[in-house]
C-alpha positions as CSV (number, residue, x, y, z in Angstrom):
1,M,129.3,81.2,119.0
2,S,129.9,84.8,120.2
3,M,128.4,85.4,123.6
4,I,127.5,88.6,125.6
5,P,130.3,89.1,128.1
6,A,129.6,87.3,131.4
7,D,130.2,90.6,133.3
8,A,127.7,92.6,131.3
9,P,125.2,94.4,133.6
10,A,122.0,92.6,134.2
11,P,118.8,94.2,132.8
12,V,117.0,96.5,135.2
13,A,113.7,95.0,136.5
14,G,110.6,97.0,136.3
15,P,107.0,97.0,134.9
16,G,106.8,95.0,131.8
17,A,110.4,93.9,132.0
18,R,109.7,90.3,132.7
19,L,111.1,88.1,129.9
20,P,109.2,85.3,128.3
21,E,110.3,81.7,128.7
22,T,112.0,80.3,125.6
23,P,109.6,77.8,124.0
24,P,110.5,74.2,124.5
25,R,112.9,72.8,122.0
26,W,113.5,76.2,120.5
27,H,117.0,77.1,119.4
28,R,118.3,79.9,117.2
29,S,118.5,77.6,114.1
30,S,115.2,75.8,114.6
31,W,113.6,78.0,111.9
32,R,115.6,75.8,109.4
33,E,113.1,73.0,110.0
34,R,110.2,75.2,108.7
35,P,109.4,76.6,105.2
36,A,111.3,79.9,104.8
37,R,109.8,82.5,102.5
38,Q,111.5,85.5,100.9
39,Q,115.0,84.1,101.3
40,P,117.7,84.5,98.6
41,V,119.1,81.5,96.7
42,W,122.8,81.8,97.5
43,P,125.0,80.6,94.6
44,D,127.3,78.9,97.0
45,P,125.4,77.8,100.2
46,A,128.6,76.6,101.9
47,R,130.1,80.1,101.4
48,A,127.0,81.6,102.9
49,C,127.3,79.4,106.0
50,D,130.9,80.5,106.4
51,I,130.0,84.1,106.2
52,A,127.1,83.7,108.7
53,R,129.5,82.0,111.0
54,S,131.9,84.9,110.7
55,V,129.1,87.3,111.5
56,S,128.2,85.3,114.6
57,M,131.7,85.8,116.0
58,L,131.5,89.6,115.9
59,P,130.5,91.7,118.9
60,P,126.7,92.1,119.3
61,P,125.5,95.5,118.0
62,V,122.9,96.1,120.7
63,A,122.9,95.1,124.4
64,P,120.3,93.0,126.1
65,E,119.6,95.6,128.8
66,A,118.6,98.1,126.1
67,V,116.2,95.6,124.6
68,V,114.6,95.1,128.1
69,S,114.4,98.9,128.4
70,L,112.4,99.0,125.2
71,R,110.1,96.2,126.4
72,R,109.4,98.3,129.5
73,D,108.6,101.4,127.4
74,L,106.3,99.4,125.2
75,A,104.5,98.0,128.2
76,R,103.6,101.6,129.1
77,A,102.3,102.2,125.5
78,A,100.2,99.0,125.8
79,A,98.6,100.6,128.9
80,G,97.9,103.9,127.1
81,Q,100.6,105.7,129.1
82,A,103.0,106.4,126.1
83,V,102.8,106.6,122.4
84,V,105.0,104.7,119.9
85,F,106.5,106.6,117.0
86,Q,108.3,104.2,114.6
87,A,109.6,105.7,111.4
88,G,112.4,105.8,108.8
89,D,113.4,104.7,105.4
90,C,111.6,102.0,103.4
91,A,114.9,100.3,102.7
92,E,118.2,101.6,104.0
93,R,121.1,101.7,101.6
94,F,124.7,101.1,102.8
95,A,125.6,104.4,101.4
96,S,123.2,106.1,103.7
97,C,124.9,104.9,106.9
98,G,127.5,107.7,107.0
99,E,127.5,110.1,109.9
100,D,125.9,113.0,108.1
101,A,123.1,110.9,106.6
102,V,122.3,109.1,109.9
103,A,122.4,112.4,111.9
104,G,119.9,113.8,109.3
105,K,117.6,110.9,109.8
106,L,117.8,111.2,113.5
107,R,117.0,114.9,113.3
108,T,113.8,114.2,111.3
109,L,112.7,111.5,113.6
110,L,113.3,113.6,116.7
111,Q,111.5,116.6,115.2
112,S,108.4,114.4,114.7
113,A,108.7,112.9,118.2
114,M,109.0,116.3,119.7
115,M,105.9,117.5,118.0
116,L,104.0,114.4,119.1
117,A,105.1,114.8,122.7
118,L,104.1,118.5,122.8
119,G,100.8,117.8,121.1
120,T,99.7,114.9,123.3
121,G,101.5,115.4,126.6
122,L,102.6,111.8,126.4
123,P,106.1,110.3,126.5
124,V,107.0,109.1,123.0
125,V,108.7,105.7,122.5
126,K,111.1,106.5,119.6
127,I,111.9,103.6,117.3
128,G,113.8,104.1,114.1
129,R,113.7,102.0,111.0
130,I,117.4,102.5,111.0
131,A,120.8,100.8,111.4
132,G,119.6,97.5,109.9
133,Q,116.6,97.9,107.5
134,F,118.7,96.5,104.6
135,G,116.4,93.8,103.3
136,K,113.0,94.0,101.6
137,P,110.4,91.4,100.8
138,R,109.3,91.3,97.2
139,S,106.2,90.1,95.4
140,A,108.2,88.1,92.8
141,D,111.6,86.4,92.7
142,T,112.5,87.8,89.3
143,E,111.8,90.8,87.0
144,V,112.4,91.5,83.3
145,V,114.5,94.5,82.5
146,D,115.2,95.4,78.8
147,G,114.2,91.9,77.9
148,V,116.5,90.2,80.4
149,E,115.1,88.3,83.3
150,L,117.0,89.2,86.5
151,P,116.7,88.3,90.2
152,V,114.8,91.1,92.0
153,Y,116.6,93.6,94.2
154,R,116.1,92.3,97.8
155,G,118.0,95.1,99.6
156,D,121.6,95.9,100.0
157,I,122.1,93.0,102.5
158,V,121.4,90.5,99.6
159,N,122.3,92.1,96.2
160,G,122.6,95.5,94.4
161,P,119.8,97.5,92.6
162,D,121.6,98.0,89.3
163,P,119.7,96.0,86.6
164,V,122.7,93.8,85.5
165,P,123.3,90.1,86.3
166,E,126.5,90.8,88.3
167,A,124.7,93.3,90.7
168,R,121.6,91.2,91.1
169,R,123.4,88.0,92.0
170,P,122.9,87.3,95.8
171,D,126.2,87.8,97.6
172,P,126.5,86.5,101.2
173,E,129.5,88.7,101.9
174,R,126.9,91.6,102.0
175,M,125.9,90.2,105.4
176,L,129.4,91.3,106.7
177,H,128.9,94.7,105.0
178,A,125.4,95.0,106.7
179,Y,127.0,94.3,110.1
180,G,129.7,97.0,109.5
181,H,127.2,99.6,108.4
182,T,124.9,98.8,111.3
183,R,127.8,99.4,113.7
184,A,128.7,102.6,111.9
185,A,125.1,103.9,112.2
186,L,124.9,102.9,115.8
187,R,128.1,104.8,116.6
188,T,126.5,108.0,115.1
189,L,123.3,107.4,117.0
190,G,125.2,106.8,120.2
191,G,127.2,109.9,119.6
192,C,124.0,111.9,119.2
193,E,122.6,110.5,122.5
194,A,125.9,111.4,124.2
195,G,126.1,114.8,122.6
196,G,128.9,113.8,120.3
197,A,126.9,114.5,117.0
198,D,125.2,117.6,118.5
199,P,121.4,116.9,118.2
200,G,121.0,120.6,119.1
201,E,117.5,121.7,120.0
202,F,116.4,118.1,120.2
203,A,118.7,117.1,123.0
204,W,115.9,117.2,125.5
205,V,113.9,114.7,123.4
206,L,116.7,112.2,123.8
207,E,116.9,113.0,127.5
208,E,113.2,112.0,127.8
209,G,114.0,108.5,126.4
210,P,116.4,106.7,124.2
211,L,116.2,106.1,120.5
212,Y,115.7,102.4,119.7
213,T,116.5,100.6,116.4
214,S,114.3,98.2,114.5
215,H,114.1,96.4,111.2
216,E,112.2,93.5,109.6
217,A,113.7,90.1,110.6
218,L,113.7,89.0,107.0
219,L,117.1,87.5,106.2
220,L,117.1,84.6,108.7
221,D,120.8,83.6,108.1
222,Y,121.8,87.0,109.3
223,E,119.3,87.2,112.2
224,E,120.4,83.8,113.5
225,A,124.0,84.8,113.3
226,L,123.4,87.8,115.6
227,T,121.2,85.9,118.1
228,H,123.1,85.1,121.3
229,L,122.4,83.7,124.7
230,D,122.7,86.3,127.5
231,P,124.2,84.7,130.6
232,A,122.7,87.4,132.8
233,T,119.2,86.4,132.0
234,D,119.6,83.0,130.3
235,R,117.5,84.3,127.4
236,W,118.2,84.5,123.7
237,F,118.4,88.0,122.2
238,D,118.6,89.0,118.6
239,T,121.3,91.6,119.0
240,S,120.9,93.0,115.4
241,A,118.3,95.5,116.7
242,H,116.3,96.4,119.8
243,M,113.1,95.3,118.1
244,V,112.4,93.2,115.0
245,W,109.2,92.5,113.1
246,V,107.7,89.8,110.8
247,G,106.1,91.1,107.6
248,E,102.7,90.3,106.1
249,R,104.4,88.0,103.5
250,T,106.3,85.9,106.1
251,R,103.9,85.6,109.1
252,A,102.7,82.1,108.4
253,L,102.1,80.3,111.7
254,D,104.0,77.2,110.5
255,G,106.7,79.3,108.8
256,A,110.4,79.9,109.6
257,H,110.0,83.6,110.6
258,I,107.4,83.0,113.3
259,E,109.4,80.1,114.6
260,F,112.5,82.3,114.8
261,V,110.9,85.2,116.6
262,S,109.0,83.0,119.0
263,G,112.2,82.2,121.0
264,I,113.9,85.6,121.2
265,A,113.5,88.0,124.1
266,N,113.2,91.1,122.0
267,P,109.9,92.9,121.5
268,V,108.4,91.4,118.3
269,G,106.1,93.1,115.8
270,V,103.8,91.4,113.3
271,K,102.3,93.1,110.2
272,L,98.7,92.3,109.6
273,G,97.1,92.9,106.2
274,P,93.4,93.0,105.4
275,G,93.3,89.3,104.8
276,A,94.2,88.5,108.4
277,T,91.5,86.7,110.3
278,A,90.6,86.9,114.0
279,E,91.5,83.2,114.4
280,E,95.0,83.7,112.8
281,V,95.8,86.7,114.9
282,A,94.6,84.9,118.1
283,E,96.9,82.0,117.3
284,L,99.8,84.4,116.5
285,C,99.3,86.0,119.9
286,A,99.2,82.6,121.7
287,R,102.4,81.6,119.9
288,L,104.4,84.7,120.4
289,D,103.0,86.0,123.7
290,P,101.8,82.9,125.6
291,E,102.5,84.5,129.0
292,R,100.6,87.7,128.1
293,T,103.6,89.9,128.9
294,P,103.1,93.7,128.4
295,G,105.7,95.0,126.0
296,R,106.4,91.7,124.2
297,L,104.1,91.9,121.2
298,V,103.4,94.8,118.8
299,L,100.6,94.2,116.2
300,V,100.9,96.4,113.2
301,P,97.8,96.5,111.0
302,R,98.4,97.7,107.4
303,M,94.9,97.4,106.0
304,G,94.5,100.3,103.5
305,A,92.2,103.3,103.9
306,Q,89.3,101.5,102.3
307,R,89.5,98.4,104.5
308,V,90.7,99.4,107.9
309,R,87.2,100.2,109.5
310,E,85.9,96.9,108.3
311,A,88.8,94.5,108.7
312,L,90.4,95.7,111.9
313,P,87.6,95.4,114.5
314,P,87.4,91.6,114.5
315,L,91.1,91.4,115.1
316,V,91.0,94.0,118.0
317,R,88.2,92.1,119.6
318,A,89.9,88.7,119.3
319,V,93.1,90.0,120.9
320,R,91.3,91.9,123.6
321,D,89.0,89.0,124.5
322,A,92.1,86.6,124.7
323,G,93.7,89.0,127.2
324,H,96.9,89.8,125.3
325,P,98.3,93.2,126.3
326,V,99.6,94.0,122.8
327,V,100.6,97.4,121.5
328,W,98.5,98.3,118.4
329,V,100.6,100.4,116.0
330,C,99.1,101.7,112.7
331,D,101.1,101.3,109.5
332,P,99.1,103.5,107.0
333,M,101.7,103.2,104.3
334,H,101.8,99.6,102.9
335,G,98.1,99.1,102.3
336,N,97.9,102.3,100.3
337,T,100.5,101.8,97.5
338,I,99.3,102.5,94.0
339,R,100.8,102.9,90.5
340,S,100.5,106.5,89.2
341,G,99.5,107.4,85.7
342,S,103.1,108.1,84.9
343,G,104.2,104.7,86.1
344,Y,105.6,105.5,89.5
345,K,104.9,103.4,92.6
346,T,103.3,106.0,95.0
347,R,100.9,106.7,97.8
348,R,98.2,109.3,98.3
349,F,98.6,111.4,101.4
350,A,94.8,111.5,101.8
351,D,94.7,107.7,101.9
352,I,97.5,107.6,104.5
353,A,95.7,110.1,106.7
354,A,92.4,108.3,106.2
355,E,93.8,105.0,107.4
356,V,95.2,106.6,110.5
357,E,91.8,108.1,111.2
358,G,90.1,104.8,110.7
359,F,92.6,103.1,113.0
360,F,91.8,105.5,115.8
361,A,88.1,105.2,115.2
362,V,88.2,101.5,115.5
363,H,90.0,101.6,118.9
364,R,87.6,104.3,120.1
365,A,84.7,102.1,119.3
366,E,86.2,99.0,120.9
367,G,87.5,100.7,124.0
368,T,91.1,99.8,123.3
369,H,94.3,101.8,123.1
370,P,95.7,103.1,119.8
371,G,99.4,102.6,120.6
372,G,101.1,104.6,117.9
373,V,102.1,104.8,114.2
374,H,104.7,103.2,111.9
375,L,105.7,105.4,109.0
376,E,108.0,105.4,106.0
377,M,109.3,108.9,105.8
378,T,112.3,111.1,105.3
379,G,113.3,114.7,106.1
380,E,114.5,115.2,102.5
381,D,112.3,117.2,100.1
382,V,111.5,114.1,98.0
383,T,108.5,113.8,95.7
384,E,107.4,110.2,96.2
385,C,103.9,110.5,97.7
386,L,101.0,112.5,96.1
387,G,99.1,115.3,97.9
388,G,99.8,116.9,101.2
389,I,100.0,120.6,101.9
390,R,102.1,121.2,98.8
391,E,99.5,119.3,96.7
392,L,102.1,117.2,94.9
393,G,100.7,115.7,91.7
394,D,101.7,113.0,89.3
395,D,103.7,115.4,87.2
396,H,105.8,116.2,90.3
397,L,106.9,112.6,91.1
398,A,109.8,112.6,88.6
399,E,111.4,115.7,90.2
400,R,113.0,113.9,93.3
401,Y,111.9,110.3,93.3
402,E,114.8,108.8,95.2
403,T,113.6,105.8,97.3
404,A,115.3,102.5,97.0
405,C,112.0,100.6,97.0
406,D,108.7,102.1,98.4
407,P,107.5,105.8,98.4
408,R,108.1,107.8,101.6
409,L,106.5,110.9,103.0
410,N,108.7,113.9,102.7
411,G,109.4,116.3,105.5
412,A,106.4,118.6,105.0
413,Q,104.0,115.7,104.6
414,A,105.4,114.0,107.7
415,V,104.9,117.2,109.8
416,E,101.3,117.5,108.5
417,L,100.5,113.9,109.4
418,V,102.1,114.1,112.8
419,F,100.0,117.1,113.7
420,A,96.9,115.1,112.7
421,I,98.0,112.1,114.8
422,A,98.6,114.3,117.8
423,D,95.0,115.6,117.5
424,L,93.7,112.0,117.2
425,L,95.7,111.0,120.3
426,R,94.3,113.9,122.3
427,G,90.8,112.8,121.4
428,A,91.6,109.2,122.3
429,R,92.8,110.3,125.7
430,R,89.7,112.4,126.3
431,G,87.6,109.5,125.3
């Protein structure tokens, strides 16, 4: 097993930097004893094990001290002293990890963070859905294309999107490609932070705080392979990203994904749909944040505009009353997906904005902190979401519908939403 070098610098101590104890009997492969949802069926399991072993011997993509830095920043957000802005592609493609594409994504994220910082007067914790968001959960294992039943596309880390059997066959060697593209994207992001890729007018935003990476901890063979014991802290870190999250489809308390993230020292997010109950969320908090450590746990409600004001308050009360200092981050995207009249999967900008407003209203009523937002967006002039200042209609969707999976806000829609979020955050601070 690959290890962090023994002479690596120890994490810097500070508010919220205390690391949780690893649960008794936890190890990085203990998830294999639990039911694992949303995993591919590898044609050759032995080959998949060999590939995962090869990945585990490669240098860790991110360093433990950077993970601890994010925990410290998230602790400030939990206390209302910072705001989280987490954003990026729905599903990254390997082809989008080149220097120009990554620099473009960075520019879009930093523009939004800069507007949020200027609009609120708060430091912004910048977390990209970048350098690792290569897998996607799906509602079914197969789909029928032109009369042929095929495995669904599960993201570039598993298979290809082309609707032919050869492309859709799960290929474990893609885990090696995912690692390589992650390292390539991180090199570009690191160059931007150091001035190498010239972030231009946004350099001061990076000086105010680093850019962190995140993705859904979906493909557990891969996440396990990149989880290593740091000798400086005697804690396990998932070095695939600074932060990982568990999705709505995989957050079962007795499931493999919750078992896996329960033992890593990274900040962990959990998506919560409208069916989540107060009891379930309280149990998730007890399982993932037993020591009530600020910066450890991020809860990400994705209720839908029509449900957020009704479904979110019991969860907020349960967490507050149990004393867990979580960061509440609104995902207004995934609960508002619809099928347009022309057949495109899309989202209405008005619904996205309404869910954000409802999220802030709930926290205002409960006396808790609205910690930030989690968006699927791009700086490209795509036509994937309806409405916004340009009033995109169903007849516009076909013009530039380019997403690999779910519809994203385009640059103009993202700017419009960020201004609205800044207004809501100013109101929350006054309150």
